[in-house]
BABA-129215 format. One line per field, with one value per residue (C-alpha): residue in three letters; x, y, z. Coordinates in steps of 0.001 Angstrom, whole numbers, plus 500000, padded with zeros to 6 digits. Example, Ala and Ser with C-alpha at 12.3 -4.5 7.8 and 13.67 -1.06 7.14 Angstrom:
REM residues 2
code <- c(ala;ser)
x <- c(512300;513670)
y <- c(495500;498940)
z <- c(507800;507140)
END
This chain:
REM residues 453
code <- c(met;ala;ala;val;arg;ser;ser;asp;thr;his;thr;ala;gly;pro;val;arg;arg;thr;gly;arg;ala;ile;gly;his;ala;leu;arg;leu;pro;leu;thr;ala;gly;ala;arg;gly;ile;arg;lys;ala;thr;his;ala;his;gly;ala;gly;glu;ser;gly;leu;gly;lys;leu;ile;glu;leu;his;ala;val;asn;gly;ala;gly;asp;val;met;ile;thr;val;ala;leu;ala;ser;thr;val;phe;phe;ser;val;pro;thr;asp;glu;ala;arg;gly;arg;val;ala;leu;tyr;leu;ala;val;thr;met;ala;pro;phe;thr;leu;leu;ala;pro;val;ile;gly;pro;leu;leu;asp;arg;leu;pro;his;gly;arg;arg;ala;ala;met;ala;cys;ala;met;phe;thr;arg;ala;ala;leu;ala;ile;leu;met;ser;thr;ala;val;met;thr;gly;ser;leu;glu;leu;tyr;pro;ala;ala;leu;gly;val;leu;val;ala;ser;lys;ala;tyr;gly;val;val;arg;ser;ala;val;val;pro;arg;leu;leu;pro;pro;arg;phe;ser;leu;val;arg;ala;asn;ser;arg;val;thr;leu;ala;gly;leu;leu;ala;thr;gly;val;ala;ala;pro;ile;gly;ala;gly;leu;his;gln;ile;gly;pro;arg;trp;pro;leu;tyr;gly;ala;cys;leu;ile;phe;leu;ala;gly;thr;phe;leu;ala;phe;thr;leu;pro;arg;lys;val;asp;ser;ala;lys;gly;glu;arg;arg;ala;arg;leu;val;thr;val;val;gln;gly;glu;lys;arg;lys;pro;ser;leu;arg;thr;val;gly;pro;ala;val;leu;his;gly;leu;gln;ala;asn;ala;ser;his;arg;ala;leu;ser;gly;phe;leu;thr;phe;phe;leu;ala;phe;leu;leu;arg;glu;his;pro;leu;phe;gly;his;ser;ala;val;val;ser;leu;gly;ile;val;gly;val;ala;ala;gly;ala;gly;asn;ala;leu;gly;thr;ala;val;gly;ala;trp;leu;lys;ala;arg;gly;pro;glu;leu;ile;ile;ala;thr;val;leu;gly;val;ala;leu;thr;ala;ala;ile;val;ala;ala;leu;leu;phe;gly;gly;leu;met;met;ala;val;leu;cys;ala;val;ala;gly;phe;thr;gln;ala;leu;ser;lys;leu;ser;leu;asp;ala;val;ile;gln;arg;asp;val;pro;glu;gln;val;arg;thr;ser;ala;phe;ala;arg;ser;glu;thr;leu;leu;gln;met;ser;trp;val;val;gly;gly;ala;ile;gly;ile;ala;leu;pro;leu;asn;gly;val;leu;gly;met;ser;val;ala;ala;ala;ile;val;gly;ile;gly;ala;val;ile;ala;ala;arg;gly;leu;leu;thr;ala;ala;arg;arg;gly;thr;ala;his;ala;arg;val;ala)
x <- c(518936;517623;515227;514044;513294;511315;509352;508755;507456;505095;503730;503361;501526;498396;498615;498655;495696;493836;494464;493336;490299;489361;490041;487882;484991;485351;485374;482603;479701;481397;482393;478989;477230;479406;478650;474620;474614;476789;474356;471292;472714;474093;470792;468903;471825;472570;476217;476816;475247;477035;473775;474685;477851;475491;473096;476126;477264;473826;473823;476978;475489;472441;474736;476696;473952;472040;475190;475236;471540;471817;474549;472574;469386;470980;472381;469388;466561;466935;469382;466845;463371;460486;460082;463866;463968;461241;463265;466600;464811;463386;466666;468398;465756;466162;469933;470301;467554;467433;471066;470269;467314;469985;472542;470314;469251;473044;473598;471845;473416;476818;476456;475050;478514;480345;478714;482127;482686;479818;481853;484330;481139;479770;483155;483558;480068;481353;484732;483023;480770;483612;485668;482726;481788;485252;484591;481262;482695;483942;480884;478538;480853;480594;477176;478854;477328;479716;477553;475026;477010;478651;475135;474498;477517;476605;473109;474103;476785;474021;471640;474186;475105;471347;470899;473957;472908;469274;470944;473133;470416;469263;472804;473104;469768;469959;467985;464155;464514;462150;463266;460771;462259;465774;465261;463395;466318;468696;466355;465675;469528;469675;466781;468130;471515;470003;468326;471378;473505;471042;471313;475128;475027;473037;475394;478219;476700;476509;480367;480505;478597;481441;481606;478754;480315;483804;481783;480213;483649;485042;481673;482237;485716;484738;482165;484719;486691;483479;482443;485417;484562;481526;481496;483439;480195;479067;481385;481530;479293;479906;476474;474737;472170;471376;467591;465254;461962;459409;456507;454115;452680;450972;453071;456541;459029;460259;463821;464381;463982;462397;459309;458480;458679;455077;452101;453127;456375;454614;451689;453829;456015;452958;451688;455176;455415;452073;453693;456972;455056;453100;456341;457919;454645;454343;458120;457971;454415;454571;458272;456973;453582;454867;457385;454511;451735;453836;452040;450453;452063;455583;458303;458889;461761;459876;457020;459017;460735;457377;456086;459831;459555;456062;457379;460543;458434;456048;458821;460575;457323;456613;459963;459825;456248;458100;460567;457778;455437;456008;455259;453975;451893;453798;451279;448510;450586;451096;447455;446511;448864;447810;444448;445508;447453;444275;441879;444523;444745;441269;440410;443460;441556;438194;439481;442599;444473;448009;447368;445884;449169;451421;449106;449221;452800;453303;450799;452771;455991;454616;452739;455759;458413;456095;455156;458757;460004;457313;458344;462081;460681;458504;461606;464107;461400;460346;463110;465928;469515;470787;468329;467752;470214;468784;465435;466555;468218;465140;462629;464725;464897;461181;460580;463139;461496;458091;459286;460702;457308;455352;457900;457460;453727;454401;456838;454179;450941;449466;450074;446516;446175;442798;444028;447190;445448;443128;445984;447712;444526;444435;447956;447359;443784;445478;447872;444832;442886;445888;447464;445157;443058;446243;447895;444814;444541;448146;447851;445319;447014;450414;453040;450864;452220;455710;457879;461456;462721)
y <- c(369286;368013;370975;370511;366881;367711;370172;367608;365131;367577;368477;365008;363879;365983;365263;361525;361851;363878;361582;358594;360349;361145;357721;356535;358732;357414;353980;354100;353888;350905;348918;349860;348612;345297;344975;345484;342916;340367;340835;340247;337401;335683;336271;333720;331116;331280;332352;329590;326863;328261;329241;332882;332053;330318;333366;335680;333134;333317;336924;336999;334443;336691;339783;337838;336250;339841;341522;338668;339076;342842;342550;339659;341674;344630;342431;340137;342314;346057;346734;345852;346418;344576;341826;341266;341024;338284;336197;336803;335715;332701;331704;332379;330165;327228;327330;327388;325401;322440;321451;322256;319854;317192;318181;318999;315417;314488;317254;315554;311960;313452;315628;312714;311065;314111;314192;315069;317923;320162;323181;322468;321998;325266;326919;325321;326670;330198;330079;328612;331707;334000;332331;332316;336064;337073;334908;336411;340013;339610;338043;340945;343212;341278;339729;336277;332963;332385;334064;331279;328206;330668;331519;327735;327133;330080;328408;325030;326299;328371;325329;323303;325755;326096;322268;321829;324793;323226;319992;321863;323998;321036;320520;324135;324527;326500;325010;325399;326699;325614;324525;326969;329719;328971;328802;332206;333685;332420;333461;336722;337538;336650;339087;341994;341435;341419;344617;346203;344923;345582;349366;349051;346693;349126;351961;349832;349204;352956;352869;349878;346463;344552;346214;344290;341127;342279;343168;339653;338191;339878;339009;335120;335209;336500;333853;331201;332059;332397;328941;327583;329457;327265;325002;321727;319755;320675;318071;315599;312807;312519;312121;311878;308948;307506;308112;305476;306172;303581;302980;300045;298477;295146;294288;295188;298103;299648;300742;304731;306310;309525;307457;306933;310306;310632;312718;315946;316313;315472;317930;320443;320023;320447;323425;325162;324212;326217;329232;329076;328773;332007;333883;332935;333858;337331;338171;337538;338578;341887;342797;342694;344042;347159;348153;348537;349778;351395;351978;355416;357120;356397;355220;351351;351267;352629;350616;347592;348858;349413;345665;344508;346314;345064;341338;341920;343627;340687;338086;339767;339931;336187;335357;337549;335759;332350;333566;334632;331676;328678;326470;323308;322577;323632;321550;323835;326904;325680;325106;328508;330671;328761;329728;333231;333538;332017;334720;337432;336351;335994;339551;340878;339198;340845;344152;344639;347739;348796;348610;345308;344115;345569;343919;340417;340734;341536;338597;336128;337068;336701;333362;331777;332839;331276;328286;327306;327904;325285;322957;323167;322208;319460;317823;318324;316699;313790;312786;310794;312065;309637;310736;314401;316089;314260;315387;318988;318861;317180;319570;322400;321133;320716;324333;325775;324200;325209;328643;328246;326866;329756;332122;330453;331002;334681;334970;333639;335052;338336;341453;341741;342543;340915;337733;337571;337834;335066;332813;333632;332506;329429;328520;328837;327163;324119;323802;324156;321475;319109;319770;321393;318545;316150;318952;319385;315681;315408;318258;316319;312793;314087;311686;308707;307121;308145;308761;308988;306238)
z <- c(168496;171669;171865;168395;168873;171956;169953;167261;169832;171397;167957;166834;169913;169252;165562;166124;168349;166111;163262;165404;166227;162663;161539;164157;163302;159676;160665;163236;160727;158968;162319;163936;160760;160901;164597;163905;161182;163093;166209;164130;162200;165618;167592;169582;169630;165913;166424;168907;166425;163367;161690;161886;159593;157154;156944;156182;153489;151778;151902;150023;147663;147038;146314;143772;141931;141468;140266;137513;136775;136324;133683;131978;132023;130330;127621;126942;127724;128004;124939;122196;121168;122386;119559;119529;123221;123231;120929;123031;126231;124673;123339;126682;128244;125681;125790;129435;130730;128221;129424;132893;132860;132020;134445;137576;138282;138540;141299;144148;143916;143253;146556;148380;147963;149367;153190;154455;151917;152247;153062;150034;147765;148713;148298;144848;143729;144894;143132;139957;139736;140183;137392;135083;135823;134521;131466;130817;131309;127731;126211;127415;125460;122245;122644;121546;122131;124866;127277;127050;128154;131056;132103;132313;134512;136704;136975;137812;140441;141987;142207;143663;146339;147062;147566;149854;151999;152480;153458;155822;157844;160104;161013;162365;164135;167480;170387;170208;166407;164126;160519;158958;161386;160365;156584;156731;158284;155883;152908;154384;154500;150804;150030;152162;150286;146918;147733;148796;145926;143156;142838;143193;140261;138532;139335;138192;134979;134248;134295;131687;131202;132448;136129;137811;136617;138057;141309;141190;140906;144168;146021;145209;146052;149654;149612;148750;151929;153940;153204;155029;158217;158714;161801;161010;162189;158717;157185;160167;160238;164178;165889;162597;162688;159252;159111;157694;156085;156687;154560;155337;152554;152849;155796;153973;154839;151583;151551;151691;148338;146985;145940;149612;150777;151746;150727;152577;150415;147108;147345;148811;145768;143619;145093;145034;141316;140678;142818;140772;137529;138460;139492;135962;134086;135850;135341;131742;130872;132614;131684;127835;128876;130677;127903;125709;128142;131312;134547;135570;132695;133790;131691;131122;133405;136460;135775;136007;139051;140606;140127;141062;144327;145113;144454;146314;149328;149211;149135;152061;154220;153292;154677;157625;158478;158104;160778;163051;162717;164787;161566;163626;160282;157115;155034;156345;155598;151898;151483;152816;151075;147804;148304;148802;145704;143695;145110;144268;140830;140156;141680;139341;136326;137173;138303;136017;136212;137296;141073;140889;138875;141596;144270;142411;142180;146100;146788;144510;146183;149594;149191;147001;149762;152569;150742;149752;153391;154543;151758;152691;156297;155280;153310;156172;158481;156620;154113;155238;155363;152924;150271;151373;149242;146191;147272;147569;144019;142268;144071;142924;139450;139167;140474;138291;135212;136586;136458;132921;131784;133191;131699;128274;128517;129344;126193;123993;125242;123490;125502;126699;130399;131307;129232;131237;134537;133661;132616;136051;137845;135784;136652;140451;140032;138418;141561;143787;142119;142217;145670;148137;149241;149756;151837;154086;154444;155243;157696;159592;159502;160115;158599;158790;155496;156136;159130;160082;162267)
END
């Protein structure tokens, strides 16, 4: 018996070593990838400050949102003829955005009362979307109206997360890190996660319409846990000074409010509203135009994929440029990219064609991303702590509604390419007329009319 046990031991040793070697080889790509991601997100002091964990949380947020988008797009847009799809999309916008307009202004003041519960607020936004994804998994099968209030809940929870995340970034800045650079890192992580999760969601949809929503549920549950791993200083008010916005009017000092934020925030918001309206217009106008007139002889799905990839690449490039720029003058950046978008839209109208549509989508993605990063930096710089969350909430609401207005124009407009690009140029032109001069003046004067003291 002893001889048998000795033989088994000698045999088991090499087997165990071989098994461990195989297991290590199989785990190596995953662990190496995880270490690479962690190294990238925690670089330049982001790990020590806690910004790295916020970057990872935002990547999870982007992946979950795109899973839900894939499920909704397949139900509302791709499964029906063009004329019926127009009606469904218009109904979706009306049913979700009308209540959102009423609910969104409440988000900021409510979150202002929770300065010590920011981690819990982000975790709650994640868990809410996980629960709603399961609820929507039944609605996408039956096509019932339950889909619309659930989609509204997802939208509100997503915006609540975004508002808190924007307010948290200044508390997690590493040394010698600009706000634009920090915002761009967070945004870029979300974009990369979206790019990875989108094809996975499309693959899950091939199994069944419910499966992208099941995937979203798991992702948001992971995000719920990750939200609580953020540093405690996100919730703590220790060392946090109540900023005071000072505006001198006839020798008097006004109390801090959103009406005294200064010209840089106001004109930056006007410019970004123009960018967001352009984005909404192109999204819906080209979605329907390319269903009827695909690009380069390709199918409608491939054509939509081409312009979608162009827009996504432009967005990613704009975010990367934001990370690279020192952004000492965000007002000048906003004014510059507004001019770039206007030029691209005019050229697309004059030289209309498939290539120019893709170029315009890329430029629109680039300018929107860089302009939004700069606006966030201006708000984080100029708006006092006690109303900053409300400022983000209201600005996000205005931008969301600008996107809806642009989308509504795109849905209603006849499917004529030259006319569509001309309208796109007009949308950006209105923003340039309203905001460009004020932005350049604010860039020259700094924050003469409003300063944080």
